[in-house]
C-alpha positions in Angstrom: 70.1 19.1 -15.3 72.4 19.4 -12.3 71.6 15.9 -10.9 72.8 14.4 -14.2 76.3 15.9 -14.0 77.7 17.2 -17.2 75.0 17.5 -19.9 71.4 16.4 -19.7 69.9 13.2 -18.3 67.5 12.8 -21.2 68.8 14.9 -24.1 71.6 12.5 -25.2 72.8 12.3 -28.8 70.1 9.8 -30.0 67.2 11.8 -28.4 68.6 15.0 -29.8 68.3 13.6 -33.3 64.6 13.0 -32.8 64.1 16.5 -31.4 66.0 18.1 -34.3 64.1 16.2 -36.9 60.9 17.4 -35.2 62.1 21.0 -35.3 63.0 20.7 -39.0 59.4 19.4 -39.8 57.9 22.4 -38.0 59.7 24.7 -40.4 56.9 23.7 -42.9 54.1 24.7 -40.4 52.8 27.6 -42.5 52.9 25.8 -45.9 52.0 22.2 -45.2 48.8 20.7 -43.6 49.1 19.3 -40.1 48.7 15.7 -41.2 51.7 15.9 -43.6 53.9 17.5 -40.9 53.0 14.8 -38.4 53.4 11.8 -40.6 56.5 13.3 -42.2 58.0 13.3 -38.7 56.9 9.7 -38.2 58.6 8.8 -41.5 61.9 10.4 -40.4 61.8 8.4 -37.2 61.1 5.2 -39.0 64.0 5.9 -41.3 66.3 6.6 -38.4 65.2 3.3 -36.7 65.4 1.5 -40.1 61.9 0.1 -39.7 59.1 -0.3 -42.3 56.7 2.6 -42.8 54.7 1.8 -46.0 51.4 0.4 -44.8 48.8 1.6 -42.2 50.0 -1.1 -39.9 53.6 -0.1 -40.3 52.7 3.5 -39.3 50.9 2.3 -36.2 54.0 0.4 -35.2 56.2 3.5 -35.9 53.9 5.4 -33.5 54.2 2.6 -30.9 58.0 2.6 -31.4 58.1 6.3 -30.5 55.7 5.9 -27.6 58.0 3.0 -26.4 61.0 5.3 -26.8 62.8 2.6 -28.9 66.4 3.3 -29.8 67.2 0.6 -32.3 65.9 -2.2 -34.6 66.2 -4.8 -31.8 63.6 -3.0 -29.8 61.4 -2.9 -32.8 61.7 -6.6 -33.2 60.3 -7.2 -29.7 57.5 -4.6 -30.4 56.6 -6.4 -33.6 56.5 -9.7 -31.8 54.0 -8.3 -29.2 51.9 -6.9 -32.0 51.8 -10.1 -34.1 50.2 -12.0 -31.2 47.1 -9.7 -31.3 43.9 -10.8 -33.1 42.6 -9.1 -36.2 39.9 -7.2 -34.3 42.3 -5.9 -31.8 44.7 -4.7 -34.5 41.8 -3.0 -36.3 40.8 -1.1 -33.2 44.4 0.0 -32.5 45.0 1.0 -36.2 41.9 3.2 -36.1 43.0 4.8 -32.9 46.6 5.5 -33.8 45.8 6.8 -37.3 43.0 9.1 -36.1 43.9 12.7 -36.8 41.4 14.6 -34.6 40.3 16.6 -37.6 38.2 14.3 -39.7 38.2 11.3 -37.3 37.8 11.6 -33.5 41.1 11.1 -31.7 41.8 10.3 -28.1 45.0 11.8 -26.8 46.2 9.2 -24.3 48.2 11.1 -21.7 50.8 9.1 -19.8 50.6 6.3 -22.4 54.5 6.2 -22.7 54.6 5.7 -18.9 52.0 2.9 -19.2 54.2 1.2 -21.9 57.3 1.6 -19.8 55.6 0.2 -16.7 54.1 -2.7 -18.6 57.4 -3.7 -20.0 59.0 -3.4 -16.5 56.3 -5.5 -14.9 57.1 -9.1 -15.8 53.5 -10.2 -15.3 52.1 -7.7 -17.7 54.2 -7.0 -20.8 53.3 -5.0 -23.9 50.9 -7.5 -25.6 48.6 -7.6 -22.5 48.7 -3.8 -22.3 47.6 -3.5 -26.0 44.8 -6.0 -25.3 43.6 -3.9 -22.4 44.0 -0.7 -24.4 41.6 -2.2 -27.0 38.9 -2.7 -24.4 39.6 0.7 -22.9 39.2 2.4 -26.3 36.0 0.5 -27.0 34.4 1.5 -23.7 35.7 5.0 -23.9 34.1 5.5 -27.4 30.7 4.5 -26.0 31.0 6.7 -23.0 32.1 9.8 -25.1 29.2 9.3 -27.5 26.7 9.1 -24.6 28.0 12.4 -23.1 26.4 15.6 -24.3 29.6 17.6 -23.6 31.9 15.4 -25.6 29.8 13.7 -28.3 30.8 16.3 -30.9 34.3 17.0 -29.8 37.0 15.7 -32.2 40.1 15.7 -30.0 39.8 14.5 -26.3 42.6 14.3 -23.8 42.4 11.2 -21.7 44.4 11.1 -18.5 45.9 7.6 -17.9 48.1 8.5 -14.9 46.1 6.4 -12.5 46.3 3.4 -14.9 50.1 3.9 -15.4 50.6 3.6 -11.6 48.3 0.6 -11.4 50.3 -1.2 -14.1 53.4 -0.8 -12.0 51.7 -2.1 -8.9 49.4 -5.0 -10.1 50.7 -8.5 -9.5 48.0 -10.6 -11.3 47.6 -10.9 -15.0 43.9 -11.6 -14.9 43.2 -8.6 -12.6 44.9 -6.3 -15.1 43.3 -7.9 -18.1 39.9 -7.4 -16.6 40.6 -4.0 -15.0 38.6 -1.9 -17.5 35.4 -3.5 -16.3 36.2 -1.9 -12.9 37.3 1.5 -14.1 35.3 4.7 -14.2 35.4 7.6 -16.6 35.3 11.1 -15.0 34.4 13.9 -17.5 35.7 17.4 -16.8 34.6 19.6 -19.8 36.3 18.0 -22.8 38.8 16.0 -20.7 38.4 12.4 -19.5 40.0 11.0 -16.4 40.4 7.2 -16.2 40.0 6.2 -12.6 41.0 2.6 -11.6 38.8 2.8 -8.5 39.1 0.9 -5.3 37.8 -2.3 -7.0 41.0 -2.5 -8.9 43.5 -1.0 -6.4 42.1 -3.5 -3.8 43.3 -6.4 -5.9 46.8 -5.3 -6.8 48.3 -7.9 -4.6 46.1 -10.8 -5.5 48.4 -13.8 -6.2 48.9 -14.9 -9.8 47.7 -18.5 -9.3 46.9 -21.3 -11.7 43.2 -20.4 -11.5 43.8 -16.8 -12.5 46.1 -17.9 -15.3 43.3 -20.2 -16.6 40.8 -17.3 -16.4 43.2 -15.2 -18.5 43.4 -18.0 -21.1 39.6 -18.4 -21.2 39.1 -14.7 -21.6 41.6 -14.7 -24.5 39.7 -17.6 -26.2 36.4 -15.8 -25.8 37.9 -12.6 -27.3 39.2 -14.6 -30.3 35.8 -16.2 -30.8 34.1 -12.8 -30.7 36.5 -11.5 -33.3 35.8 -14.4 -35.6 32.0 -13.8 -35.3 32.4 -10.1 -36.1 34.4 -11.0 -39.2 31.8 -13.7 -40.3 
């Protein structure tokens, strides 16, 4: 654009490669199923970033790499480190979500998720691991809410607006407040769309100090989540 001077602010050489590979995959639109086109594109991105793409977990990390707008293998290393900290139950929920196709398995299209990721990485108190933990709780609660709604219980692909959450991530100054924020969220249904509202109960706590007590609460909540995951696996 004009503000960027000569050329485009976003469409640099590296981003152009990703766009071109997407256009090339779309040439098969009339002869290949949607699933093959999509995961074919993900495979080309994995190859460009030189990251693994053989297992289901690998493919989820490829999707997260794209959502995080990673440019190289060093960025993937940090992403992998955040992923490895998660428990088995949390990984299972995320794998199910990121591999859902919206055709045979219900899929939530999380709008503004890339902004959530960028803001979590920019906020030194949050980070990607905590965002993924909160995302697991959000998906679990969202699934229950959708199943309970007559309008959406049979819909296979649902857009979910996370704009309010993305702004909250940028503003919140307390890890425990963010970790527990889903319990204070509300889901607003508009046809087959879902809006995640953080509500005043969350926004009113954005400036709570990150004290030793809240850090302890964060650790206790993590221990309880681990124990719950062990009990589910037993």
